[in-house]
matplotlib code that plots the C-alpha trace (Angstrom):
import matplotlib.pyplot as plt

x = [128.2, 130.7, 133.4, 131.0, 130.1, 133.8, 134.6, 131.7, 133.2, 136.6, 135.0, 132.9, 135.9, 137.8, 134.9, 134.8, 138.5, 138.0, 135.4, 136.9, 140.2, 140.5, 137.3, 138.6, 141.6, 139.4, 137.8, 141.3, 141.7, 138.4, 139.3, 142.8, 141.5, 138.8, 141.0, 142.4, 139.2, 137.4, 140.2, 140.0, 136.2, 136.7, 137.2, 140.9, 141.9, 143.3, 146.4, 145.2, 143.3, 146.6, 146.3, 142.7, 143.7, 145.6, 142.6, 141.9, 145.5, 145.7, 142.6, 143.9, 147.3, 145.5, 143.4, 146.4, 148.5, 145.6, 144.4, 147.0, 149.7, 150.4, 151.1, 153.2, 155.2, 155.8, 157.1, 159.4, 160.7, 161.3, 162.8, 164.7, 167.6, 165.4, 163.5, 166.8, 167.8, 164.4, 165.0, 168.5, 167.3, 164.5, 166.9, 168.7, 165.7, 166.6, 169.7, 168.0, 165.1, 167.4, 169.4, 166.2, 164.6, 167.8, 167.1, 163.7, 160.9, 158.5, 159.9, 158.2, 155.6, 158.4, 160.1, 156.8, 156.1, 159.7, 159.5, 156.1, 157.6, 160.2, 158.0, 155.0, 156.8, 157.7, 154.1, 153.1, 155.3, 153.8, 150.2, 151.0, 152.6, 149.7, 147.0, 148.6, 148.6, 146.0, 147.0, 143.4, 143.3, 146.3, 144.7, 141.4, 143.1, 145.3, 142.4, 140.2, 143.1, 143.4, 139.7, 139.7, 142.7, 141.3, 138.2, 140.1, 142.4, 139.4, 140.0, 143.3, 141.7, 139.0, 141.6, 143.7, 140.6, 139.4, 135.9, 135.0, 137.4, 135.6, 135.3, 137.5, 138.0, 140.0, 143.5, 145.5, 144.2, 142.5, 145.8, 147.3, 149.7, 150.5, 152.8, 154.9, 157.7, 160.3, 160.9, 163.2, 163.5, 160.0, 158.4, 156.7, 154.0, 151.4, 151.4, 148.0, 146.9, 143.2, 141.4, 144.7, 146.5, 149.6, 151.0, 153.4, 150.6, 148.6, 151.6, 152.6, 149.1, 149.0, 152.4, 151.4, 148.2, 150.1, 152.7, 150.0, 147.8, 150.7, 151.4, 147.8, 147.8, 150.5, 149.0, 145.6, 147.2, 144.7, 141.7, 140.3, 139.6, 143.3, 143.3, 141.3, 144.4, 146.1, 143.4, 144.2, 147.9, 147.2, 145.0, 147.7, 150.5, 148.3, 147.7, 151.4, 152.4, 149.8, 151.2, 154.4, 156.6, 159.4, 160.3, 156.7, 157.1, 160.4, 159.0, 157.1, 160.3, 162.3, 159.6, 159.8, 163.5, 163.3, 160.4, 162.1, 165.2, 163.2, 161.2, 164.3, 165.9, 162.8, 161.4, 164.0, 164.1, 160.8, 158.7, 160.8, 159.9, 156.2, 156.7, 158.2, 155.2, 152.9, 154.9, 154.5, 150.8, 150.6, 152.7, 150.5, 147.4, 148.8, 149.7, 146.1, 144.5, 146.9, 146.0, 142.3, 142.7, 145.2, 148.2, 150.2, 152.9, 152.3, 154.9, 153.8, 154.9, 158.1, 158.9, 157.8, 160.0, 163.1, 166.3, 167.0, 170.1, 167.9, 166.9, 170.5, 171.5, 168.7, 169.6, 173.3, 172.5, 170.2, 172.4, 176.1, 176.4, 173.6, 175.0, 178.4, 176.9, 174.6, 177.6, 179.6, 176.7, 175.3, 178.3, 178.2, 175.0, 172.7, 170.3, 167.8, 164.7, 162.1, 164.3, 163.9, 160.5, 157.8, 154.8, 156.7, 155.9, 152.3, 153.1, 153.0, 156.7, 158.9, 162.0, 165.6, 168.6, 169.6, 166.3, 165.2, 166.8, 166.7, 167.3, 165.1, 166.7, 165.9, 169.4, 170.5, 167.3, 168.2, 171.7, 170.5, 168.0, 169.7, 173.4, 175.9, 174.7, 171.1, 172.3, 174.5, 171.7, 169.2, 171.4, 171.9, 168.1, 167.7, 170.4, 168.6, 165.3, 166.8, 168.4, 165.1, 163.1, 165.7, 165.6, 161.8, 162.0, 164.3, 162.0, 159.8, 156.2, 153.0, 152.2, 153.6, 151.0, 152.3, 155.8, 154.5, 152.8, 156.0, 158.2, 155.7, 155.6, 159.3, 159.8, 157.3, 159.5, 162.6, 160.9, 159.9, 163.4, 164.7, 162.1, 163.0, 166.6, 165.7, 163.0, 161.6, 159.0, 156.1, 157.0, 156.2, 152.5, 151.0, 148.7, 151.4, 154.0, 151.5, 150.6, 154.2, 155.4, 152.4, 153.7, 157.0, 155.0, 153.1, 156.4, 157.8, 154.7, 156.0, 157.6, 154.3, 152.1, 154.5, 152.1, 149.0, 147.2, 146.4]
y = [-125.2, -125.8, -126.9, -129.5, -130.8, -131.1, -133.0, -135.3, -135.9, -136.8, -139.2, -140.8, -141.2, -143.0, -145.3, -146.1, -146.8, -149.6, -151.1, -150.5, -148.6, -148.3, -146.2, -144.2, -143.2, -141.0, -139.5, -138.6, -136.4, -134.6, -134.0, -132.8, -130.3, -128.9, -128.6, -125.2, -123.3, -124.8, -123.8, -120.2, -120.2, -121.5, -118.8, -118.3, -120.6, -123.4, -125.1, -128.5, -128.6, -129.5, -132.9, -133.5, -136.5, -138.2, -140.2, -141.5, -142.4, -144.2, -146.3, -147.1, -148.3, -150.4, -152.0, -152.6, -154.3, -156.4, -157.6, -157.1, -159.5, -161.0, -157.7, -156.6, -159.8, -159.0, -155.5, -157.1, -159.7, -157.3, -154.4, -156.0, -153.6, -150.6, -151.6, -152.1, -148.5, -147.3, -148.9, -147.5, -144.0, -144.3, -145.3, -142.0, -140.2, -141.6, -139.5, -136.5, -136.9, -137.4, -134.2, -132.1, -133.6, -133.1, -129.4, -129.9, -132.5, -129.7, -130.0, -133.3, -131.8, -130.5, -133.9, -135.7, -133.3, -133.7, -137.5, -137.3, -135.6, -138.3, -141.3, -140.4, -140.7, -144.3, -145.3, -143.3, -145.4, -148.6, -147.4, -146.4, -149.8, -151.8, -149.5, -149.7, -153.5, -152.7, -149.9, -148.9, -147.9, -145.5, -143.9, -143.3, -141.9, -139.5, -138.5, -137.7, -135.8, -133.6, -132.9, -131.8, -129.6, -128.0, -127.0, -125.7, -123.6, -121.6, -119.7, -118.6, -116.8, -115.4, -113.9, -112.5, -110.8, -109.7, -111.1, -111.8, -109.7, -110.2, -114.0, -115.5, -118.8, -116.9, -115.6, -115.4, -112.4, -114.6, -116.3, -112.8, -113.2, -111.1, -112.7, -110.2, -111.0, -108.5, -109.1, -106.3, -102.5, -101.1, -104.5, -106.5, -109.0, -110.0, -113.7, -115.5, -118.6, -118.9, -121.6, -122.9, -121.6, -120.3, -119.6, -122.5, -125.0, -123.7, -123.6, -127.2, -128.6, -126.6, -127.9, -131.5, -131.2, -129.8, -132.7, -135.3, -133.9, -134.1, -137.6, -138.7, -137.0, -139.5, -142.5, -142.0, -141.8, -143.8, -141.8, -138.5, -137.4, -137.1, -133.6, -132.5, -133.0, -130.2, -127.8, -129.0, -128.3, -124.8, -124.1, -125.4, -123.3, -120.2, -120.7, -121.6, -118.2, -116.4, -118.2, -116.2, -119.2, -119.7, -123.2, -124.3, -122.8, -124.7, -128.1, -128.7, -127.6, -130.2, -132.7, -132.0, -132.5, -135.8, -137.1, -136.2, -138.1, -141.2, -141.1, -140.6, -143.7, -145.8, -144.6, -142.3, -138.7, -138.8, -139.0, -136.3, -133.9, -134.8, -133.8, -130.5, -129.8, -130.5, -128.1, -125.4, -126.0, -125.6, -122.4, -121.0, -121.8, -120.2, -117.0, -116.8, -117.3, -114.9, -112.1, -112.6, -112.4, -109.5, -111.6, -110.9, -108.3, -108.3, -108.5, -112.1, -113.0, -111.0, -113.1, -116.4, -115.9, -115.0, -116.5, -120.1, -119.0, -118.0, -121.6, -122.7, -120.0, -121.0, -124.7, -123.8, -121.5, -124.0, -127.0, -127.1, -123.6, -124.0, -127.4, -125.9, -123.1, -125.6, -127.8, -124.9, -123.9, -127.3, -129.6, -133.4, -134.1, -131.2, -129.2, -132.0, -133.5, -130.9, -127.8, -126.8, -128.4, -126.2, -125.9, -126.3, -122.7, -123.8, -126.3, -123.5, -123.9, -120.9, -121.4, -120.2, -120.0, -123.5, -125.1, -123.4, -123.9, -121.6, -124.2, -124.0, -126.5, -130.2, -131.5, -128.7, -129.2, -132.9, -132.0, -129.4, -131.8, -135.2, -134.3, -135.8, -139.4, -138.4, -137.0, -140.0, -142.5, -140.3, -140.3, -144.1, -144.5, -142.2, -144.2, -147.5, -145.9, -144.5, -147.9, -149.7, -147.3, -147.3, -151.1, -150.9, -148.3, -150.6, -153.5, -154.3, -153.4, -154.6, -151.3, -147.8, -146.3, -148.2, -146.9, -143.3, -143.7, -144.9, -142.2, -139.5, -140.5, -140.9, -137.4, -136.0, -137.6, -136.0, -132.6, -132.8, -133.9, -130.7, -128.6, -130.4, -129.5, -125.8, -125.6, -128.4, -126.3, -127.4, -131.1, -130.7, -130.8, -134.2, -134.2, -133.1, -135.6, -138.4, -137.7, -137.5, -140.6, -142.5, -141.7, -143.4, -146.4, -146.4, -146.6, -149.3, -151.5, -151.8, -155.2, -156.8, -155.1, -154.9, -156.9, -155.0, -153.3, -149.6]
z = [240.1, 237.2, 239.7, 241.3, 237.8, 237.0, 240.2, 239.4, 236.0, 237.5, 240.0, 237.3, 235.0, 237.8, 238.4, 234.6, 234.7, 237.2, 234.8, 231.4, 231.6, 227.8, 227.6, 230.6, 228.5, 226.4, 229.6, 230.8, 227.7, 228.4, 232.0, 231.1, 228.6, 230.9, 234.1, 233.2, 232.2, 235.2, 237.5, 236.2, 236.8, 240.4, 243.1, 243.9, 241.0, 243.3, 241.9, 242.9, 239.6, 237.7, 239.3, 238.1, 236.0, 238.8, 240.2, 236.7, 236.0, 239.3, 238.6, 235.1, 236.6, 239.1, 236.4, 234.2, 236.8, 237.9, 234.5, 231.8, 233.1, 229.7, 228.0, 231.0, 230.6, 227.0, 228.0, 230.6, 228.1, 225.2, 227.2, 230.1, 229.8, 229.6, 232.7, 234.5, 233.6, 234.8, 238.1, 238.4, 237.6, 240.1, 242.8, 242.3, 243.7, 247.1, 247.7, 246.2, 248.6, 251.6, 250.8, 250.6, 253.8, 255.8, 255.5, 257.2, 257.1, 256.3, 252.7, 252.2, 249.8, 247.6, 247.6, 246.7, 243.9, 242.5, 242.7, 241.0, 237.9, 237.4, 238.1, 236.0, 232.7, 233.5, 234.3, 231.2, 229.0, 230.4, 229.9, 226.4, 225.6, 227.0, 225.4, 221.9, 221.5, 218.8, 216.4, 215.9, 219.6, 219.0, 216.0, 217.8, 220.9, 218.8, 216.7, 219.7, 221.3, 218.1, 218.0, 221.6, 221.2, 218.1, 220.0, 223.0, 220.8, 219.9, 223.1, 221.8, 218.9, 221.1, 223.4, 220.6, 219.0, 222.4, 221.8, 225.4, 227.4, 230.8, 230.6, 233.3, 231.4, 228.8, 229.4, 232.5, 234.4, 237.0, 237.6, 238.3, 235.5, 232.5, 230.0, 228.0, 225.6, 224.3, 220.6, 219.6, 220.1, 220.0, 219.6, 222.5, 222.5, 225.1, 224.9, 224.8, 226.7, 225.7, 227.7, 229.1, 232.2, 230.5, 227.0, 227.5, 228.1, 225.2, 222.9, 223.8, 223.0, 219.8, 218.7, 219.6, 217.6, 214.6, 214.6, 215.2, 212.4, 210.0, 211.1, 210.7, 207.2, 206.1, 207.9, 206.1, 202.7, 200.7, 202.1, 200.8, 204.4, 205.0, 203.7, 206.7, 208.8, 207.0, 208.2, 211.7, 211.1, 209.9, 212.9, 215.2, 213.7, 213.9, 217.6, 218.3, 216.8, 219.0, 222.1, 221.7, 222.8, 220.3, 221.5, 220.7, 217.2, 216.9, 217.8, 214.5, 212.7, 214.6, 213.8, 210.1, 210.0, 211.9, 209.9, 206.6, 207.6, 208.6, 205.4, 203.3, 204.9, 204.3, 200.9, 199.3, 198.2, 196.2, 199.4, 201.0, 198.2, 198.8, 202.5, 201.4, 199.2, 202.1, 204.3, 201.6, 201.6, 205.4, 205.3, 202.5, 204.4, 207.5, 205.6, 204.2, 207.6, 209.4, 207.0, 207.7, 211.5, 211.4, 212.4, 209.3, 209.8, 213.6, 216.3, 216.9, 213.3, 213.8, 216.8, 215.3, 212.2, 214.3, 213.0, 213.7, 215.5, 218.4, 219.0, 218.9, 221.4, 223.7, 223.5, 224.2, 227.1, 228.7, 227.8, 228.6, 229.9, 232.4, 233.5, 234.2, 236.2, 238.1, 238.9, 240.3, 242.5, 243.7, 243.5, 242.9, 244.8, 243.8, 246.0, 246.4, 244.8, 243.9, 244.3, 240.6, 240.0, 238.4, 240.7, 244.0, 244.8, 245.3, 248.1, 250.7, 251.6, 252.2, 250.1, 250.8, 248.5, 249.6, 248.8, 245.6, 242.2, 239.1, 236.4, 233.4, 231.0, 231.5, 232.0, 234.3, 236.3, 236.8, 237.8, 240.2, 241.9, 241.6, 241.1, 238.7, 239.4, 238.4, 235.1, 234.3, 235.0, 233.1, 230.0, 230.3, 230.4, 227.3, 225.5, 226.2, 225.1, 221.9, 221.1, 221.6, 219.4, 216.6, 216.5, 216.1, 213.4, 211.4, 211.5, 208.5, 208.8, 207.0, 205.5, 204.7, 207.0, 210.1, 209.3, 209.0, 212.4, 214.0, 212.3, 213.2, 216.8, 217.0, 215.5, 218.1, 220.8, 219.2, 219.1, 222.8, 223.7, 222.1, 224.0, 227.3, 227.0, 226.3, 229.0, 231.2, 233.0, 230.9, 231.6, 235.3, 234.2, 234.9, 231.8, 229.4, 230.8, 230.6, 226.9, 225.7, 227.7, 226.3, 222.8, 223.8, 224.9, 221.5, 219.7, 221.9, 221.3, 217.7, 218.4, 219.4, 216.9, 213.9, 211.7, 212.6, 209.6, 209.9]

ax = plt.figure().add_subplot(projection="3d")
ax.plot(x, y, z, "-o")
ax.set_aspect("equal")
plt.show()
């Protein structure tokens, strides 16, 4: 019954997208949030549910390319070099596909899934750019996303406090998975997923909500309601800790550093001090709430407060070291497209040592799938993207709020880039990849909406 209703919602959302694609953007968020609990309530928890938003995204793209020619022309005019780099990187999927298919055409599903993970971000950037031609649309979208995530994170606390132990929508038992993390001698934690299908997914959304909440706090400076966003931030941090994923704990830290640097360059040290005070408020609120739910002094807190050197070690091991090991194993051309893509195990294909990669870090994953050429063109694409975004950040804006929005979104991109280098697994998720790539599009739209009032 629940599954049928959900399928109906997906179909209805796709129909709405053909009529008014901007309204369908909000329905995508609803479907994306519900796909995991509905999957767990469906017999055998079919993996196809991770693609629940695909029909809606497809309808939105068709509508955009059919009716938003003027905005697309602006994107092509302003970012000619970036588009060229996108095309060059996309072409690198061809040799990767060829290498994989030469081992057997039965691997076409793996190739398709692999190509999907690289192409989706490009379309996500375009959707984000077109959607954000009015800054109010961005704020409504981000606000709605935060509200939905805040509601969904209630499942995390429910699982942690063991309130409904037999409810299949909570936890990962129905997925036949138990997530355990070794902290130190005598200390282990059972990571929580809540309504989501894994602690990684839950932690990512909690981290995104935290960073967006802090961004919206500064965007809404003149308003008293801005203080509500600090409650969202505290709630997000609490659930991130319960997720037991250190990289998700580290993402808001990276966001804070990046945001502080951008604010210092624009407004000086005084505003940075204000940011530090807000951080203290969030940490204080987190401490008060954690003591109420029995989280204070737990192994979860012990793990979350691990030394920063742990993050550096992880980034190093999944960065240069992993790339060197990958190159030694796969050579110049890599193993082929999809070999290291998360979710390929659900395609029904029987993998061998030649067709399955082990890479967890983002750069080593690209090297393992697309070879040296793939990494080179990916880095060139990132360089063009970084140059374009920095040029926008430097432009004058009509208000401080608009700058805070740009700085906050850019810092979110930086935090996700850090997480991608450490572990790219979560970015194989269609919904997650769409959200973060849209944030890139939001920032890129700054040239055409630079004088918009927030």
